[in-house]
PDB file of N, CA, C and O in Angstrom:
ATOM      1  N   UNK A   1      69.006  83.986  74.862  1.00  0.00           N
ATOM      2  CA  UNK A   1      69.452  85.516  75.455  1.00  0.00           C
ATOM      3  C   UNK A   1      70.076  85.442  76.467  1.00  0.00           C
ATOM      4  O   UNK A   1      69.753  84.428  77.086  1.00  0.00           O
ATOM      5  N   UNK A   2      71.125  86.252  77.155  1.00  0.00           N
ATOM      6  CA  UNK A   2      71.810  86.263  78.409  1.00  0.00           C
ATOM      7  C   UNK A   2      70.973  87.035  79.087  1.00  0.00           C
ATOM      8  O   UNK A   2      70.351  88.050  78.770  1.00  0.00           O
ATOM      9  N   UNK A   3      71.070  86.172  80.446  1.00  0.00           N
ATOM     10  CA  UNK A   3      70.469  86.768  81.509  1.00  0.00           C
ATOM     11  C   UNK A   3      71.275  88.294  81.716  1.00  0.00           C
ATOM     12  O   UNK A   3      72.209  88.625  80.985  1.00  0.00           O
ATOM     13  N   UNK A   4      70.802  89.072  82.726  1.00  0.00           N
ATOM     14  CA  UNK A   4      71.197  89.647  83.064  1.00  0.00           C
ATOM     15  C   UNK A   4      71.203  89.574  84.561  1.00  0.00           C
ATOM     16  O   UNK A   4      70.322  89.311  85.379  1.00  0.00           O
ATOM     17  N   UNK A   5      72.590  89.918  84.675  1.00  0.00           N
ATOM     18  CA  UNK A   5      73.122  89.384  86.254  1.00  0.00           C
ATOM     19  C   UNK A   5      73.648  91.013  87.052  1.00  0.00           C
ATOM     20  O   UNK A   5      74.634  91.639  86.664  1.00  0.00           O
ATOM     21  N   UNK A   6      72.727  91.469  88.226  1.00  0.00           N
ATOM     22  CA  UNK A   6      73.351  92.141  88.727  1.00  0.00           C
ATOM     23  C   UNK A   6      74.372  92.534  90.084  1.00  0.00           C
ATOM     24  O   UNK A   6      74.139  91.972  91.154  1.00  0.00           O
ATOM     25  N   UNK A   7      75.120  93.187  90.012  1.00  0.00           N
ATOM     26  CA  UNK A   7      76.354  93.003  90.933  1.00  0.00           C
ATOM     27  C   UNK A   7      75.762  92.983  92.406  1.00  0.00           C
ATOM     28  O   UNK A   7      74.645  93.442  92.640  1.00  0.00           O
ATOM     29  N   UNK A   8      76.418  92.533  93.199  1.00  0.00           N
ATOM     30  CA  UNK A   8      75.696  92.891  94.853  1.00  0.00           C
ATOM     31  C   UNK A   8      76.177  94.582  95.110  1.00  0.00           C
ATOM     32  O   UNK A   8      77.085  95.274  94.648  1.00  0.00           O
ATOM     33  N   UNK A   9      75.389  94.756  95.804  1.00  0.00           N
ATOM     34  CA  UNK A   9      75.486  95.949  96.501  1.00  0.00           C
ATOM     35  C   UNK A   9      76.723  96.035  97.339  1.00  0.00           C
ATOM     36  O   UNK A   9      77.225  95.050  97.880  1.00  0.00           O
ATOM     37  N   UNK A  10      77.153  97.143  97.417  1.00  0.00           N
ATOM     38  CA  UNK A  10      78.650  97.708  98.045  1.00  0.00           C
ATOM     39  C   UNK A  10      78.468  97.937  99.239  1.00  0.00           C
ATOM     40  O   UNK A  10      77.354  98.441  99.382  1.00  0.00           O
ATOM     41  N   UNK A  11      79.090  97.805 100.341  1.00  0.00           N
ATOM     42  CA  UNK A  11      78.679  98.121 101.514  1.00  0.00           C
ATOM     43  C   UNK A  11      80.317  99.140 101.673  1.00  0.00           C
ATOM     44  O   UNK A  11      81.405  98.981 101.119  1.00  0.00           O
ATOM     45  N   UNK A  12      79.827 100.193 102.697  1.00  0.00           N
ATOM     46  CA  UNK A  12      80.725 101.265 102.941  1.00  0.00           C
ATOM     47  C   UNK A  12      82.092 100.174 104.075  1.00  0.00           C
ATOM     48  O   UNK A  12      81.946  99.120 104.694  1.00  0.00           O
ATOM     49  N   UNK A  13      82.912 100.791 103.950  1.00  0.00           N
ATOM     50  CA  UNK A  13      84.001  99.889 104.929  1.00  0.00           C
ATOM     51  C   UNK A  13      83.607 100.598 106.269  1.00  0.00           C
ATOM     52  O   UNK A  13      82.824 101.533 106.441  1.00  0.00           O
ATOM     53  N   UNK A  14      84.335  99.922 107.139  1.00  0.00           N
ATOM     54  CA  UNK A  14      83.488 100.550 109.037  1.00  0.00           C
ATOM     55  C   UNK A  14      84.494 101.215 109.033  1.00  0.00           C
ATOM     56  O   UNK A  14      84.259 102.111 109.844  1.00  0.00           O
ATOM     57  N   UNK A  15      86.238 101.466 108.330  1.00  0.00           N
ATOM     58  CA  UNK A  15      86.857 102.794 108.936  1.00  0.00           C
ATOM     59  C   UNK A  15      87.012 103.837 107.727  1.00  0.00           C
ATOM     60  O   UNK A  15      86.488 103.537 106.654  1.00  0.00           O
ATOM     61  N   UNK A  16      87.491 104.673 107.812  1.00  0.00           N
ATOM     62  CA  UNK A  16      87.525 106.127 106.732  1.00  0.00           C
ATOM     63  C   UNK A  16      89.265 105.693 106.131  1.00  0.00           C
ATOM     64  O   UNK A  16      90.397 105.908 106.565  1.00  0.00           O
ATOM     65  N   UNK A  17      88.732 105.037 105.006  1.00  0.00           N
ATOM     66  CA  UNK A  17      90.014 104.640 104.028  1.00  0.00           C
ATOM     67  C   UNK A  17      91.344 106.237 103.793  1.00  0.00           C
ATOM     68  O   UNK A  17      92.562 106.088 103.700  1.00  0.00           O
ATOM     69  N   UNK A  18      90.694 107.434 103.758  1.00  0.00           N
ATOM     70  CA  UNK A  18      91.390 108.203 103.419  1.00  0.00           C
ATOM     71  C   UNK A  18      92.612 108.328 104.497  1.00  0.00           C
ATOM     72  O   UNK A  18      93.655 108.923 104.228  1.00  0.00           O
ATOM     73  N   UNK A  19      92.355 107.695 105.749  1.00  0.00           N
ATOM     74  CA  UNK A  19      93.213 108.170 106.843  1.00  0.00           C
ATOM     75  C   UNK A  19      93.966 107.003 107.312  1.00  0.00           C
ATOM     76  O   UNK A  19      93.530 105.853 107.255  1.00  0.00           O
ATOM     77  N   UNK A  20      95.289 107.388 107.852  1.00  0.00           N
ATOM     78  CA  UNK A  20      95.944 105.982 107.855  1.00  0.00           C
ATOM     79  C   UNK A  20      95.390 105.333 109.288  1.00  0.00           C
ATOM     80  O   UNK A  20      94.780 105.952 110.160  1.00  0.00           O
ATOM     81  N   UNK A  21      95.662 104.303 109.299  1.00  0.00           N
ATOM     82  CA  UNK A  21      95.254 103.440 110.641  1.00  0.00           C
ATOM     83  C   UNK A  21      96.550 103.797 111.914  1.00  0.00           C
ATOM     84  O   UNK A  21      97.698 104.174 111.682  1.00  0.00           O
ATOM     85  N   UNK A  22      96.184 103.644 112.697  1.00  0.00           N
ATOM     86  CA  UNK A  22      96.755 104.412 114.149  1.00  0.00           C
ATOM     87  C   UNK A  22      97.836 102.917 114.888  1.00  0.00           C
ATOM     88  O   UNK A  22      97.170 101.908 115.123  1.00  0.00           O
ATOM     89  N   UNK A  23      99.080 102.845 115.149  1.00  0.00           N
ATOM     90  CA  UNK A  23      99.174 101.874 115.602  1.00  0.00           C
ATOM     91  C   UNK A  23      98.991 101.801 117.138  1.00  0.00           C
ATOM     92  O   UNK A  23      98.812 102.927 117.600  1.00  0.00           O
ATOM     93  N   UNK A  24      98.979 100.751 118.136  1.00  0.00           N
ATOM     94  CA  UNK A  24      98.391 100.248 119.189  1.00  0.00           C
ATOM     95  C   UNK A  24      99.483 100.363 119.796  1.00  0.00           C
ATOM     96  O   UNK A  24     100.460  99.775 119.333  1.00  0.00           O
ATOM     97  N   UNK A  25      99.647 101.377 121.337  1.00  0.00           N
ATOM     98  CA  UNK A  25     100.737 101.721 122.228  1.00  0.00           C
ATOM     99  C   UNK A  25     101.133 100.692 122.222  1.00  0.00           C
ATOM    100  O   UNK A  25     100.189  99.912 122.100  1.00  0.00           O
ATOM    101  N   UNK A  26     102.327 100.048 122.307  1.00  0.00           N
ATOM    102  CA  UNK A  26     103.222  99.383 123.207  1.00  0.00           C
ATOM    103  C   UNK A  26     103.157  97.980 122.334  1.00  0.00           C
ATOM    104  O   UNK A  26     103.783  97.037 122.820  1.00  0.00           O
ATOM    105  N   UNK A  27     102.497  97.767 121.158  1.00  0.00           N
ATOM    106  CA  UNK A  27     102.430  96.868 120.421  1.00  0.00           C
ATOM    107  C   UNK A  27     103.705  97.155 119.175  1.00  0.00           C
ATOM    108  O   UNK A  27     103.732  98.183 118.500  1.00  0.00           O
ATOM    109  N   UNK A  28     104.609  96.145 119.062  1.00  0.00           N
ATOM    110  CA  UNK A  28     105.810  96.121 118.578  1.00  0.00           C
ATOM    111  C   UNK A  28     105.343  95.772 117.041  1.00  0.00           C
ATOM    112  O   UNK A  28     105.974  96.304 116.128  1.00  0.00           O
ATOM    113  N   UNK A  29     104.299  94.928 116.746  1.00  0.00           N
ATOM    114  CA  UNK A  29     104.094  94.541 115.201  1.00  0.00           C
ATOM    115  C   UNK A  29     103.882  95.847 114.887  1.00  0.00           C
ATOM    116  O   UNK A  29     104.591  96.239 113.961  1.00  0.00           O
ATOM    117  N   UNK A  30     102.886  96.926 115.513  1.00  0.00           N
ATOM    118  CA  UNK A  30     102.260  97.871 115.053  1.00  0.00           C
ATOM    119  C   UNK A  30     103.588  99.242 115.153  1.00  0.00           C
ATOM    120  O   UNK A  30     103.644 100.278 114.490  1.00  0.00           O
ATOM    121  N   UNK A  31     104.414  98.802 116.096  1.00  0.00           N
ATOM    122  CA  UNK A  31     105.566 100.010 115.726  1.00  0.00           C
ATOM    123  C   UNK A  31     106.649  99.807 114.685  1.00  0.00           C
ATOM    124  O   UNK A  31     107.447 100.715 114.452  1.00  0.00           O
ATOM    125  N   UNK A  32     106.727  98.080 113.746  1.00  0.00           N
ATOM    126  CA  UNK A  32     107.376  97.382 113.017  1.00  0.00           C
ATOM    127  C   UNK A  32     106.477  98.266 111.937  1.00  0.00           C
ATOM    128  O   UNK A  32     107.084  99.132 111.306  1.00  0.00           O
ATOM    129  N   UNK A  33     105.325  98.120 111.741  1.00  0.00           N
ATOM    130  CA  UNK A  33     104.361  98.100 110.674  1.00  0.00           C
ATOM    131  C   UNK A  33     104.601  99.842 110.696  1.00  0.00           C
ATOM    132  O   UNK A  33     105.061 100.138 109.593  1.00  0.00           O
ATOM    133  N   UNK A  34     104.487 100.784 111.352  1.00  0.00           N
ATOM    134  CA  UNK A  34     104.557 101.983 111.635  1.00  0.00           C
ATOM    135  C   UNK A  34     105.689 102.970 111.039  1.00  0.00           C
ATOM    136  O   UNK A  34     105.676 104.064 110.474  1.00  0.00           O
ATOM    137  N   UNK A  35     106.797 101.932 111.494  1.00  0.00           N
ATOM    138  CA  UNK A  35     108.536 102.636 111.001  1.00  0.00           C
ATOM    139  C   UNK A  35     108.461 102.254 109.303  1.00  0.00           C
ATOM    140  O   UNK A  35     109.124 102.974 108.557  1.00  0.00           O
ATOM    141  N   UNK A  36     107.584 101.021 108.646  1.00  0.00           N
ATOM    142  CA  UNK A  36     107.848 100.836 107.426  1.00  0.00           C
ATOM    143  C   UNK A  36     107.072 101.728 106.771  1.00  0.00           C
ATOM    144  O   UNK A  36     107.541 102.218 105.743  1.00  0.00           O
ATOM    145  N   UNK A  37     105.851 102.093 107.176  1.00  0.00           N
ATOM    146  CA  UNK A  37     105.165 103.202 106.477  1.00  0.00           C
ATOM    147  C   UNK A  37     105.518 104.396 106.604  1.00  0.00           C
ATOM    148  O   UNK A  37     105.115 105.180 105.745  1.00  0.00           O
ATOM    149  N   UNK A  38     106.376 104.910 107.707  1.00  0.00           N
ATOM    150  CA  UNK A  38     107.023 106.154 107.701  1.00  0.00           C
ATOM    151  C   UNK A  38     108.205 106.114 106.546  1.00  0.00           C
ATOM    152  O   UNK A  38     108.218 106.962 105.653  1.00  0.00           O
ATOM    153  N   UNK A  39     109.113 105.152 106.623  1.00  0.00           N
ATOM    154  CA  UNK A  39     110.306 104.986 106.132  1.00  0.00           C
ATOM    155  C   UNK A  39     110.039 104.936 104.357  1.00  0.00           C
ATOM    156  O   UNK A  39     110.915 105.192 103.531  1.00  0.00           O
ATOM    157  N   UNK A  40     108.392 104.479 103.987  1.00  0.00           N
ATOM    158  CA  UNK A  40     108.186 104.574 102.618  1.00  0.00           C
ATOM    159  C   UNK A  40     107.540 105.904 102.182  1.00  0.00           C
ATOM    160  O   UNK A  40     107.766 106.382 101.070  1.00  0.00           O
ATOM    161  N   UNK A  41     106.891 106.371 102.904  1.00  0.00           N
ATOM    162  CA  UNK A  41     106.787 108.331 102.939  1.00  0.00           C
ATOM    163  C   UNK A  41     108.074 109.185 102.594  1.00  0.00           C
ATOM    164  O   UNK A  41     108.245 110.191 101.905  1.00  0.00           O
ATOM    165  N   UNK A  42     108.856 108.434 103.298  1.00  0.00           N
ATOM    166  CA  UNK A  42     110.276 109.311 103.166  1.00  0.00           C
ATOM    167  C   UNK A  42     110.679 109.380 101.380  1.00  0.00           C
ATOM    168  O   UNK A  42     111.117 110.210 100.583  1.00  0.00           O
ATOM    169  N   UNK A  43     110.314 108.253 101.378  1.00  0.00           N
ATOM    170  CA  UNK A  43     111.273 107.428 100.379  1.00  0.00           C
ATOM    171  C   UNK A  43     110.163 108.194  98.712  1.00  0.00           C
ATOM    172  O   UNK A  43     110.423 108.243  97.510  1.00  0.00           O
ATOM    173  N   UNK A  44     108.994 108.635  99.519  1.00  0.00           N
ATOM    174  CA  UNK A  44     107.985 108.778  98.141  1.00  0.00           C
ATOM    175  C   UNK A  44     107.316 107.992  97.494  1.00  0.00           C
ATOM    176  O   UNK A  44     106.599 108.295  96.540  1.00  0.00           O
ATOM    177  N   UNK A  45     107.552 106.433  98.143  1.00  0.00           N
ATOM    178  CA  UNK A  45     107.127 105.298  97.612  1.00  0.00           C
ATOM    179  C   UNK A  45     105.514 105.014  98.343  1.00  0.00           C
ATOM    180  O   UNK A  45     105.258 104.199  99.229  1.00  0.00           O
ATOM    181  N   UNK A  46     104.502 106.025  97.614  1.00  0.00           N
ATOM    182  CA  UNK A  46     103.307 105.363  98.195  1.00  0.00           C
ATOM    183  C   UNK A  46     102.404 104.420  98.033  1.00  0.00           C
ATOM    184  O   UNK A  46     101.364 104.288  98.678  1.00  0.00           O
ATOM    185  N   UNK A  47     102.860 103.660  97.037  1.00  0.00           N
ATOM    186  CA  UNK A  47     102.712 102.407  96.949  1.00  0.00           C
ATOM    187  C   UNK A  47     103.194 101.236  97.876  1.00  0.00           C
ATOM    188  O   UNK A  47     102.732 100.100  97.990  1.00  0.00           O
ATOM    189  N   UNK A  48     104.174 101.789  98.458  1.00  0.00           N
ATOM    190  CA  UNK A  48     104.457 100.799  99.827  1.00  0.00           C
ATOM    191  C   UNK A  48     103.906 101.506 101.049  1.00  0.00           C
ATOM    192  O   UNK A  48     103.923 100.735 102.009  1.00  0.00           O
ATOM    193  N   UNK A  49     103.371 102.829 101.386  1.00  0.00           N
ATOM    194  CA  UNK A  49     102.775 103.451 101.786  1.00  0.00           C
ATOM    195  C   UNK A  49     101.096 102.726 102.349  1.00  0.00           C
ATOM    196  O   UNK A  49     100.534 102.413 103.398  1.00  0.00           O
ATOM    197  N   UNK A  50     100.791 102.743 100.630  1.00  0.00           N
ATOM    198  CA  UNK A  50      99.077 101.784 101.053  1.00  0.00           C
ATOM    199  C   UNK A  50      99.349 100.785 101.521  1.00  0.00           C
ATOM    200  O   UNK A  50      98.605 100.485 102.455  1.00  0.00           O
ATOM    201  N   UNK A  51     100.725  99.522 101.121  1.00  0.00           N
ATOM    202  CA  UNK A  51     101.014  98.042 101.261  1.00  0.00           C
ATOM    203  C   UNK A  51     101.153  98.252 102.955  1.00  0.00           C
ATOM    204  O   UNK A  51     100.767  97.356 103.705  1.00  0.00           O
ATOM    205  N   UNK A  52     101.632  99.286 103.387  1.00  0.00           N
ATOM    206  CA  UNK A  52     101.923  99.369 105.059  1.00  0.00           C
ATOM    207  C   UNK A  52     100.537  99.514 105.907  1.00  0.00           C
ATOM    208  O   UNK A  52     100.289  98.872 106.927  1.00  0.00           O
ATOM    209  N   UNK A  53      99.783 100.361 105.370  1.00  0.00           N
ATOM    210  CA  UNK A  53      98.421 100.713 105.543  1.00  0.00           C
ATOM    211  C   UNK A  53      97.469  99.729 106.005  1.00  0.00           C
ATOM    212  O   UNK A  53      96.776  99.798 107.020  1.00  0.00           O
ATOM    213  N   UNK A  54      97.525  98.625 104.976  1.00  0.00           N
ATOM    214  CA  UNK A  54      96.845  97.778 104.155  1.00  0.00           C
ATOM    215  C   UNK A  54      97.247  96.262 105.598  1.00  0.00           C
ATOM    216  O   UNK A  54      96.448  95.429 106.026  1.00  0.00           O
ATOM    217  N   UNK A  55      98.465  96.412 105.907  1.00  0.00           N
ATOM    218  CA  UNK A  55      98.886  95.888 106.390  1.00  0.00           C
ATOM    219  C   UNK A  55      98.527  95.745 108.186  1.00  0.00           C
ATOM    220  O   UNK A  55      98.220  94.759 108.857  1.00  0.00           O
ATOM    221  N   UNK A  56      98.682  96.881 108.481  1.00  0.00           N
ATOM    222  CA  UNK A  56      98.336  97.936 109.407  1.00  0.00           C
ATOM    223  C   UNK A  56      96.905  97.128 110.071  1.00  0.00           C
ATOM    224  O   UNK A  56      96.730  96.369 111.024  1.00  0.00           O
ATOM    225  N   UNK A  57      95.955  97.776 108.949  1.00  0.00           N
ATOM    226  CA  UNK A  57      94.347  97.313 109.482  1.00  0.00           C
ATOM    227  C   UNK A  57      94.479  95.827 109.376  1.00  0.00           C
ATOM    228  O   UNK A  57      93.911  95.376 110.371  1.00  0.00           O
ATOM    229  N   UNK A  58      94.916  94.926 108.707  1.00  0.00           N
ATOM    230  CA  UNK A  58      94.605  93.742 109.060  1.00  0.00           C
ATOM    231  C   UNK A  58      95.057  93.041 109.839  1.00  0.00           C
ATOM    232  O   UNK A  58      94.556  91.967 110.172  1.00  0.00           O
ATOM    233  N   UNK A  59      96.530  93.719 110.461  1.00  0.00           N
ATOM    234  CA  UNK A  59      97.120  93.485 111.673  1.00  0.00           C
ATOM    235  C   UNK A  59      95.464  93.897 112.988  1.00  0.00           C
ATOM    236  O   UNK A  59      94.743  93.188 113.689  1.00  0.00           O
ATOM    237  N   UNK A  60      95.554  95.450 112.688  1.00  0.00           N
ATOM    238  CA  UNK A  60      94.236  96.059 113.870  1.00  0.00           C
ATOM    239  C   UNK A  60      93.083  95.196 113.851  1.00  0.00           C
ATOM    240  O   UNK A  60      92.228  95.173 114.736  1.00  0.00           O
ATOM    241  N   UNK A  61      93.089  94.461 112.772  1.00  0.00           N
ATOM    242  CA  UNK A  61      91.216  93.764 113.035  1.00  0.00           C
ATOM    243  C   UNK A  61      91.466  92.586 113.365  1.00  0.00           C
ATOM    244  O   UNK A  61      90.409  92.090 113.755  1.00  0.00           O
ATOM    245  N   UNK A  62      92.325  91.829 113.428  1.00  0.00           N
ATOM    246  CA  UNK A  62      93.178  90.325 113.756  1.00  0.00           C
ATOM    247  C   UNK A  62      93.991  90.405 114.908  1.00  0.00           C
ATOM    248  O   UNK A  62      94.279  89.252 115.227  1.00  0.00           O
ATOM    249  N   UNK A  63      94.341  90.970 115.445  1.00  0.00           N
ATOM    250  CA  UNK A  63      95.094  90.885 116.904  1.00  0.00           C
ATOM    251  C   UNK A  63      94.982  92.200 117.879  1.00  0.00           C
ATOM    252  O   UNK A  63      95.824  92.364 118.762  1.00  0.00           O
ATOM    253  N   UNK A  64      94.044  93.010 117.706  1.00  0.00           N
ATOM    254  CA  UNK A  64      93.355  93.866 118.471  1.00  0.00           C
ATOM    255  C   UNK A  64      92.190  93.955 118.924  1.00  0.00           C
ATOM    256  O   UNK A  64      91.872  94.915 119.626  1.00  0.00           O
TER     257      UNK A  64
END
């Protein structure tokens, strides 16, 4: 017979995924990502908005 494998427990993210990440003042990379996100919102391209948020969170985690 087949063994039942339980999935690992889910952990909650350390940030609120329903809110957009906030760029750090004076950081050129943050400014560029925020501009990319704003342009995507203006174009109603919510997939690009989500992509920009992911890139911003990654940048904030790695560089700040």
